[in-house]
Backbone as CSV, one residue per row, in Angstrom:
resi,resn,N_x,N_y,N_z,CA_x,CA_y,CA_z,C_x,C_y,C_z
1,MET,25.199,19.134,-54.133,25.935,18.956,-55.395,26.371,20.306,-55.896
2,ILE,27.345,20.360,-56.799,27.925,21.567,-57.293,26.992,22.345,-58.133
3,LYS,27.210,23.667,-58.225,26.470,24.546,-59.076,27.416,24.975,-60.157
4,CYS,27.095,24.733,-61.410,28.016,25.077,-62.550,27.169,25.626,-63.668
5,LYS,27.871,26.275,-64.543,27.336,26.839,-65.800,27.796,25.901,-66.954
6,LEU,27.064,25.995,-68.079,27.443,25.236,-69.239,28.982,25.391,-69.571
7,ASN,29.621,24.289,-69.749,31.001,24.227,-70.122,32.012,24.609,-69.057
8,ASP,31.588,24.805,-67.814,32.517,24.923,-66.738,33.283,23.572,-66.658
9,ILE,34.562,23.588,-66.260,35.314,22.395,-66.129,35.173,21.844,-64.703
10,VAL,34.733,20.509,-64.663,34.449,19.935,-63.368,35.237,18.666,-63.180
11,GLU,35.542,18.260,-61.946,36.168,17.042,-61.655,35.165,16.228,-60.793
12,VAL,34.898,14.991,-61.104,33.953,14.171,-60.388,34.716,12.904,-59.974
13,GLU,34.665,12.628,-58.700,35.175,11.315,-58.104,33.994,10.487,-57.877
14,TRP,34.058,9.225,-58.390,32.822,8.370,-58.270,33.223,6.900,-58.306
15,ILE,32.264,6.028,-57.927,32.528,4.582,-57.851,31.803,4.036,-59.081
16,ASP,32.611,3.379,-59.951,32.107,2.761,-61.129,31.657,1.321,-60.846
17,ALA,30.801,0.816,-61.744,30.327,-0.538,-61.615,31.450,-1.565,-61.860
18,PHE,31.360,-2.774,-61.369,32.341,-3.842,-61.559,31.608,-5.045,-62.079
19,ALA,32.205,-5.700,-63.036,31.619,-6.971,-63.559,32.759,-7.882,-63.920
20,THR,32.565,-9.205,-63.738,33.528,-10.221,-64.164,32.824,-11.413,-64.658
21,SER,33.361,-12.155,-65.605,32.802,-13.388,-66.054,33.447,-14.616,-65.366
22,GLU,34.374,-14.268,-64.495,35.094,-15.306,-63.744,34.223,-15.883,-62.704
23,TRP,34.245,-17.264,-62.523,33.481,-17.876,-61.500,34.261,-17.704,-60.091
24,LEU,33.573,-17.172,-59.089,34.141,-16.900,-57.829,33.336,-17.623,-56.700
25,GLU,34.103,-18.031,-55.679,33.447,-18.533,-54.492,32.735,-17.348,-53.838
26,SER,31.633,-17.627,-53.167,30.857,-16.543,-52.587,31.612,-15.619,-51.694
27,GLU,32.539,-16.204,-50.839,33.406,-15.357,-49.950,34.243,-14.400,-50.715
28,LYS,34.818,-14.864,-51.813,35.680,-14.024,-52.581,34.832,-12.960,-53.369
29,ALA,33.727,-13.334,-53.852,32.857,-12.378,-54.599,32.338,-11.262,-53.709
30,GLN,32.205,-11.520,-52.436,31.718,-10.502,-51.470,32.810,-9.538,-51.096
31,LYS,34.059,-9.780,-51.513,35.183,-8.864,-51.108,35.704,-8.158,-52.329
32,ARG,34.932,-7.933,-53.378,35.433,-7.260,-54.558,35.840,-5.795,-54.224
33,PRO,36.852,-5.294,-54.833,37.284,-3.957,-54.512,36.342,-2.925,-55.188
34,ASN,36.301,-1.709,-54.596,35.620,-0.623,-55.267,36.385,-0.148,-56.459
35,VAL,35.713,0.214,-57.454,36.354,0.720,-58.656,36.211,2.249,-58.652
36,ASP,37.200,2.906,-58.000,37.206,4.336,-57.898,37.619,5.002,-59.174
37,ALA,36.835,5.999,-59.648,37.086,6.622,-60.870,37.125,8.135,-60.648
38,LYS,37.748,8.797,-61.531,37.890,10.295,-61.500,37.702,10.766,-62.952
39,THR,36.716,11.628,-63.209,36.463,12.177,-64.497,36.539,13.668,-64.484
40,ILE,37.272,14.276,-65.463,37.332,15.694,-65.601,36.733,15.986,-66.959
41,GLY,35.834,16.984,-67.025,35.231,17.306,-68.274,34.431,18.634,-68.225
42,TYR,33.745,18.889,-69.313,32.951,20.103,-69.487,31.525,19.799,-69.026
43,PHE,31.026,20.606,-68.118,29.712,20.437,-67.484,28.610,20.755,-68.556
44,LEU,27.649,19.882,-68.553,26.503,20.104,-69.433,25.207,20.397,-68.535
45,LYS,24.892,19.480,-67.652,23.728,19.658,-66.747,23.652,18.631,-65.662
46,ILE,22.881,18.860,-64.660,22.525,17.953,-63.579,21.015,17.868,-63.532
47,ASP,20.546,16.587,-63.426,19.041,16.412,-63.204,18.902,15.578,-61.908
48,ASP,17.742,15.072,-61.666,17.515,14.324,-60.434,18.308,13.049,-60.353
49,GLU,18.806,12.488,-61.431,19.482,11.181,-61.455,20.955,11.221,-61.856
50,MET,21.339,12.163,-62.731,22.669,12.130,-63.348,23.308,13.480,-63.377
51,ILE,24.661,13.449,-63.549,25.373,14.646,-64.003,25.816,14.327,-65.444
52,TYR,25.702,15.290,-66.321,26.048,15.053,-67.699,27.286,15.959,-68.042
53,MET,28.235,15.293,-68.584,29.529,15.962,-68.902,30.003,15.545,-70.282
54,SER,30.989,16.371,-70.812,31.570,15.959,-72.094,33.192,16.067,-71.867
55,ASN,33.812,15.123,-72.592,35.281,15.177,-72.670,35.711,16.226,-73.716
56,SER,34.940,16.315,-74.791,35.269,17.237,-75.847,34.039,18.011,-76.306
57,VAL,34.279,19.296,-76.641,33.208,20.095,-77.194,33.751,20.607,-78.540
58,ILE,33.110,20.399,-79.633,33.678,20.769,-80.903,32.954,22.031,-81.518
59,SER,31.862,22.350,-80.971,31.148,23.545,-81.343,30.121,23.853,-80.250
60,SER,29.440,24.972,-80.416,28.418,25.286,-79.363,27.240,24.264,-79.349
61,LYS,27.162,23.495,-80.369,26.058,22.519,-80.426,26.501,21.051,-80.494
62,GLU,27.747,20.696,-80.583,28.172,19.327,-80.639,29.164,18.998,-79.569
63,ARG,28.989,17.775,-79.031,29.860,17.366,-77.912,29.705,15.793,-77.741
64,ASP,30.646,15.187,-77.096,30.480,13.775,-76.657,29.786,13.870,-75.371
65,LEU,29.474,12.676,-74.799,28.647,12.625,-73.559,29.065,11.546,-72.647
66,ILE,29.174,11.849,-71.354,29.286,10.892,-70.249,28.267,11.279,-69.201
67,THR,27.559,10.266,-68.773,26.583,10.504,-67.624,27.057,9.630,-66.480
68,ILE,27.008,10.238,-65.280,27.377,9.583,-64.051,26.180,9.609,-63.098
69,PRO,25.665,8.469,-62.604,24.582,8.519,-61.665,24.974,9.255,-60.377
70,LEU,24.132,10.156,-59.907,24.417,10.909,-58.740,24.708,10.029,-57.493
71,GLY,24.071,8.904,-57.419,24.268,7.971,-56.254,25.699,7.362,-56.246
72,CYS,26.395,7.466,-57.310,27.807,6.920,-57.447,28.878,7.944,-57.175
73,ILE,28.408,9.229,-57.044,29.420,10.296,-56.930,29.805,10.452,-55.399
74,LYS,31.134,10.442,-55.212,31.728,10.596,-53.853,31.991,12.068,-53.649
75,LYS,32.444,12.796,-54.695,32.817,14.184,-54.584,32.860,14.825,-55.915
76,ALA,32.437,16.089,-55.997,32.505,16.849,-57.299,32.898,18.285,-57.007
77,ARG,33.669,18.856,-57.918,34.089,20.231,-57.711,34.353,20.900,-59.072
78,LYS,34.123,22.205,-59.045,34.433,23.012,-60.245,35.870,23.436,-60.172
79,LEU,36.566,23.206,-61.354,37.961,23.611,-61.427,38.055,24.974,-62.028
80,LYS,39.142,25.710,-61.588,39.343,27.070,-62.095,40.144,27.047,-63.393
């Protein structure tokens, strides 16, 4: 996994969960597409399960939060 400092800008490519309330035949349900996602944000931290990022940082103490499970990450890189 990448090594970053607080507020480095990172890009994470990951597979998101998929859900539908539509009734599907078993054969069709087994062929669901991957939901490929790409998130760019400010790095907060990585632990054993998640990467923590923010889309916005409004002060040194306040930010929004997105967590992405490490098992869903296909690729991550620090941007310059």
